N, C-alpha and C positions, 0 to 999 in steps of 0.2 A: 857293229861291225859291216860291213857294204858287200853285198851279192851284186858280182859281176855275170852279167848274158853276152855271150857274142854271139848276136845272128848270120846265120848264113842258109842263105837261098843256092839250089842248084843253078837256076837261070838264070844268066845275067847275059844281057844284049852284047856288050863290046867286047866280054870272054866268058864263051862257054864255058860252062862245068868249073868255073872259077873258083870254087874254097877247096876242091879238090887237086887241082892245079898244082905240079911239086915245084920246090924251092930245095935245090939238092936234094935229100932224100926221104921231104918231107912235105907231106900237101899246106899250102899256102893255111888252111883254118889250125893247122896245128900249129905252127909258126906263132900265130896270132893267139892262140890260148898259151902256149908257151910264156910268152910275155906277160898277160894276165897272171900267171902262176908265179911267175919270178917276183913281180911286183908284193906278192901275199897281202894283199889288203883285205881279203876275205875269199868266199867259195864264188869258186868259179865252174859257169856250164857253157855249154854251146846249144843253142836253141836252130832248130833247121827243118826244113820241109822232106827232107829225104833219108832216110835210113844209112846211105852210104855215107854220107857225110857223119852220123853218129858213131857208125863203125869205124869211120877213121879216127877219131878223138878218142874213143875208147881203148883202140889195139894200142896208143900211146898211153894210155893209163889214163885216161880224160874223163870226164862224164857230160853226156851230152844226149837230149831227146830229140824226139819230135814234138813238133807243135801243129796245131789245123792250118789252116787258111789263113793268111796275115797279108792286108796291104801294104804293110813297111816295116823295116826291122824292128822298129820301134813297138808297133802290135807285135808283134813276134816276141819281143824281149815280155810285154807285157801279159802274155799268153804263156807262156816260162813260166814267169812269177808265181803266176796262182797255182801251176803244177810244181814246182820245186821248193817254194817258202810259202804254203798253203795257210802256215799260221801267222804270216809277215809281220815276220821277225828281226828281217833285216828295215831299218830305217832308210837305207839309200840303197838305190840300182842304179849301178852302171850298166849303159847302153856301148859295147866296144866292138865299133864297127870292124868287120873282117876282114880287112883290104890293108891294114897295117900291121907285116909280116916283121916289121923291125922296131918298133912301138919300145922306145927305151920304157923299163918297169920304173926308173924313179919318177919320169915325166907322168906315170898311173898315177905314183903316191904321191903328187903334186897335185893331180887333180882330184884324187880322194879326200884328201885334205880340205880342198875348196869348198867341200860340200858340205862342212858344220855348219852347224846354222840356217843352212837352207830352206828357203821357202817353197819351191816348187819342181825349177830345174834349173838346171847349168849345162853348159858345155863347153869347148875349149878352143880357143885359136892361139896361134903363135903368130908374131909380128915379124912381115918382111920387107926388107928394104931393097927396093927394088929402084932404076933407072928407069922412067918413063920418055917415051916421045910426045911431044905435046901438037895438037893441032897446028899451030905457024912452023913446025920443022925445027924446034927446038928438044932440050934434054931437060930431065927435072927429076933430082932424086928427090922419093915419095917412098910414105911406110903404111903397107896395108897389112891388114890383119887379116889373114888367115883365116877361115874354118876348118876345124879338125873334127874328125869323125868320133869325137866320144860326146856323149851324153849322161848326166846325171839326174834322176828322180827322186822325190820322196813317193812310197808307195802310193799316196791318195792321187798324185801329182800324175803317175802312170797310168796308172786306171785312169783317169780324166781324160788324159791323150787319147786313149785308145777308143774312148766312147765320142770322141767326139767326133769320130768320122773326121774323112778326106777334104780340105778345105779346097776350094777352086782353085785358089792359088799355089796351092800346095800339089795339084792335077796340072797346072800351066809352067810350073819351073820344075818338077819334077823332083822336089826337095820336100822331106816330109817332116823336116824341122819347122818349116812356115806353118804347118796345122797350129803350132803352140805361139806365134807371132802374137800379139794382142789379147790374148787367152790368159798364158802361159807366165809368172812373175821367172825371165832366163835372167840367170845369172851368166857371166862371163870370165872365166878361167884362164889365167895366159899360162901357157906350156914355152920352155925354151926355144925351141924350133921344128917345123914342122916335118911330120915323120913321112918316109916314103909310101904311097898306098900304088896297090898294085891292082890297074883298071880294065888296060889293056896289054896286048901277047907285049907290045912294047916296052910296058912296065916288067911284064912276070920275065924276060930276057935281061932287062936291067936289073931285078931282084935277084938272079939267078948269080950274074957279073959281080954283085957285090957279098954274096951269099959264099963265092968261090973265093973272093978276096979275103973274106975272112973279115972284111969291112963291117959287122953288124955290132 
């Protein structure tokens, strides 16, 4: 069975206190936790740096823990896995980013199924069909593979990721997944469409509008 861990940190430059910001009557992190529970692919834990986030999840019946300091979400997932699964009973661990309140549980199941036979690491993407503007002031249809904040790891690869430490490219681009490029074997798993992410106050307002309309 797969273990799902959702990392959530209190500090966010673009949206302070992001995990506890409300969408409807519940915090963002609770919505993310519920999507993982609804997928029913294995145990779900929230891993945080703040007891208030743990309390918010536990108040709704979820499981959450405070970990030590972590450089990124995947490092926090690795720390949490050592605590909640010390015997390494789960072959695969999913790092589900805590900013996708409307992630379709069926898409999470698709991702989990794609981990069968996983060598080391996997991540999700969706194809977006866009109309782009060219340098010669023309228009052209193009398909872009957009990355989604779902990562899957074997336990060994997750531990290896953490032990690698931050890479220069990771620091420059501020993208934790770059640490694995050229080091871990990465499998790309397609899901049907890009879920909404909440990263700014504008995103939060839009999420509340969507929630109020019941379009989730």
